[in-house]
C-alpha positions as CSV (number, residue, x, y, z in Angstrom):
1,M,-8.0,74.4,49.0
2,V,-8.4,72.4,52.0
3,R,-5.6,70.3,53.3
4,R,-6.8,67.0,54.5
5,V,-3.4,65.6,55.5
6,P,-1.4,67.6,57.9
7,S,2.1,68.4,56.6
8,K,3.8,67.1,59.7
9,Q,2.8,63.5,59.9
10,R,4.5,61.0,62.1
11,N,4.0,58.1,59.8
12,A,6.2,59.4,57.1
13,V,9.1,57.2,58.1
14,V,7.1,54.0,58.3
15,L,7.9,51.6,55.5
16,R,5.5,49.1,54.1
17,E,6.4,45.4,54.6
18,R,7.4,43.5,51.4
19,D,4.9,40.6,50.6
20,R,7.2,37.6,50.1
21,D,4.3,35.4,48.9
22,A,3.5,37.8,46.0
23,L,6.5,36.7,44.1
24,K,5.5,33.0,44.5
25,R,1.9,33.8,43.3
26,L,3.2,35.7,40.3
27,G,5.5,32.8,39.3
28,L,2.7,30.4,39.7
29,L,0.4,32.6,37.6
30,L,3.2,32.8,34.9
31,A,3.7,29.1,34.9
32,C,-0.1,28.4,34.6
33,G,-0.3,30.9,31.7
34,L,2.6,29.3,29.9
35,V,1.0,25.8,30.3
36,I,-2.3,27.1,28.9
37,A,-0.6,29.0,26.1
38,C,1.4,25.8,25.2
39,G,-1.9,23.8,25.2
40,F,-3.5,26.3,22.8
41,V,-0.4,26.1,20.5
42,Y,-0.5,22.3,20.6
43,A,-4.3,22.2,19.9
44,G,-3.8,24.6,17.0
45,G,-1.0,22.3,15.6
46,Q,-3.3,19.3,15.9
47,H,-6.1,21.2,14.2
48,F,-4.0,22.2,11.2
49,A,-2.5,18.7,11.0
50,A,-6.0,17.3,10.9
51,L,-6.9,19.7,8.1
52,R,-3.8,18.8,6.1
53,L,-4.6,15.0,6.5
54,G,-8.1,15.6,5.4
55,Y,-6.9,17.3,2.2
56,Q,-4.5,14.4,1.6
57,T,-7.2,11.9,2.2
58,E,-9.4,13.6,-0.3
59,K,-6.7,13.7,-2.9
60,L,-6.0,10.0,-2.3
61,R,-9.7,9.2,-2.7
62,T,-9.7,10.8,-6.1
63,V,-6.5,9.0,-7.1
64,R,-8.1,5.7,-5.9
65,V,-11.2,6.4,-8.0
66,E,-9.1,7.2,-11.0
67,L,-7.0,4.1,-10.6
68,T,-10.1,1.9,-10.1
69,E,-11.5,3.3,-13.4
70,E,-8.2,2.7,-15.1
71,Q,-8.1,-0.9,-13.8
72,H,-11.6,-1.5,-15.1
73,R,-10.6,-0.1,-18.5
74,L,-7.4,-2.3,-18.6
75,L,-9.4,-5.4,-17.6
76,L,-11.8,-4.7,-20.5
77,E,-8.8,-4.3,-22.8
78,R,-7.3,-7.6,-21.6
79,E,-10.6,-9.4,-22.1
80,A,-10.9,-8.0,-25.6
81,A,-7.3,-9.0,-26.4
82,A,-7.8,-12.5,-25.1
83,S,-11.0,-13.1,-26.9
84,P,-10.9,-16.4,-29.0
85,L,-11.8,-14.6,-32.2
86,R,-9.0,-12.1,-31.9
87,L,-6.5,-14.8,-30.9
88,E,-7.4,-16.9,-33.9
89,R,-6.9,-14.0,-36.2
90,A,-3.5,-13.2,-34.7
91,A,-2.5,-16.9,-34.9
92,R,-3.4,-17.0,-38.6
93,R,-1.4,-13.8,-39.3
94,L,1.6,-15.6,-37.7
95,G,1.1,-18.6,-40.0
96,M,-0.4,-21.0,-37.5
97,Q,-3.1,-23.4,-38.6
98,P,-5.9,-25.1,-36.6
99,L,-5.3,-28.5,-35.1
100,Q,-6.0,-31.3,-37.5
101,A,-8.0,-34.4,-36.5
102,A,-5.0,-36.7,-37.2
103,Q,-2.9,-34.9,-34.5
104,I,-5.3,-35.8,-31.7
105,D,-5.2,-39.1,-29.9
106,P,-8.7,-39.6,-28.4
107,L,-7.6,-42.4,-26.0
108,K,-5.0,-40.4,-24.2
109,G,-6.3,-36.9,-24.7
110,F,-2.9,-35.9,-25.8
111,V,-1.6,-34.7,-29.1
112,N,-0.4,-37.7,-31.3
113,N,2.7,-39.7,-30.7
114,S,5.1,-37.6,-32.8
115,T,4.2,-34.5,-30.8
116,N,4.2,-36.5,-27.6
117,K,7.7,-37.9,-28.3
118,A,9.1,-34.5,-28.9
119,L,7.6,-33.3,-25.6
120,Q,9.2,-36.3,-23.7
121,S,12.6,-35.7,-25.3
122,S,12.6,-32.0,-24.3
123,E,11.6,-33.1,-20.8
124,R,14.6,-35.6,-20.7
125,S,17.0,-32.9,-21.8
126,S,15.8,-30.5,-19.1
127,E,15.9,-33.3,-16.6
128,S,19.5,-34.0,-17.2
129,Q,20.3,-30.3,-17.0
130,S,18.5,-29.6,-13.7
131,G,19.5,-32.7,-11.9
132,S,16.0,-33.5,-10.6
133,T,13.8,-36.4,-11.4
134,R,10.5,-36.0,-13.0
135,V,7.7,-38.5,-12.2
136,S,5.2,-38.8,-14.9
137,A,1.5,-38.7,-14.0
138,P,-0.9,-41.4,-15.1
139,A,-2.0,-41.6,-18.7
140,G,-4.7,-39.2,-19.7
141,T,-3.4,-36.2,-17.8
142,K,-0.8,-33.5,-18.6
143,A,0.4,-32.9,-15.0
144,Q,3.9,-33.8,-14.1
145,L,5.6,-33.4,-10.7
146,N,9.1,-32.2,-10.0
147,R,10.7,-34.0,-7.1
148,K,14.4,-33.8,-6.1
149,T,16.0,-37.1,-5.3
150,P,16.7,-37.5,-1.5
151,K,20.4,-37.7,-0.6
């Protein structure tokens, strides 16, 4: 074997200088790595949040479709329940009778005087209880306005 380095070397006591900037570079490299790692973690969180929201949106869409169908079904049921034929049958079961010609006052468009007087007396009693004045509308209409008296 050949020795390439002589055993008695004068440089054996020489020490290498410490690189003071190396510690700064390693700290900067560590900080940049942490920022990048945090960015990846944040992006992953956003991605999974977007997926979760997508699933929730899809569930809500199906619920909306179901509710729209139920609303349509209920509207059809309401229309069927409010049909004149069904209402007439229900009224007859309750003992109600159709309006007789003698009960109608063709000039005023109201029900005859006996029914009209009963209506007015009930209005007077509610008027005295509420403390407000009722102003009657012109003849031929059923509308009445509630107005409180100014103090």
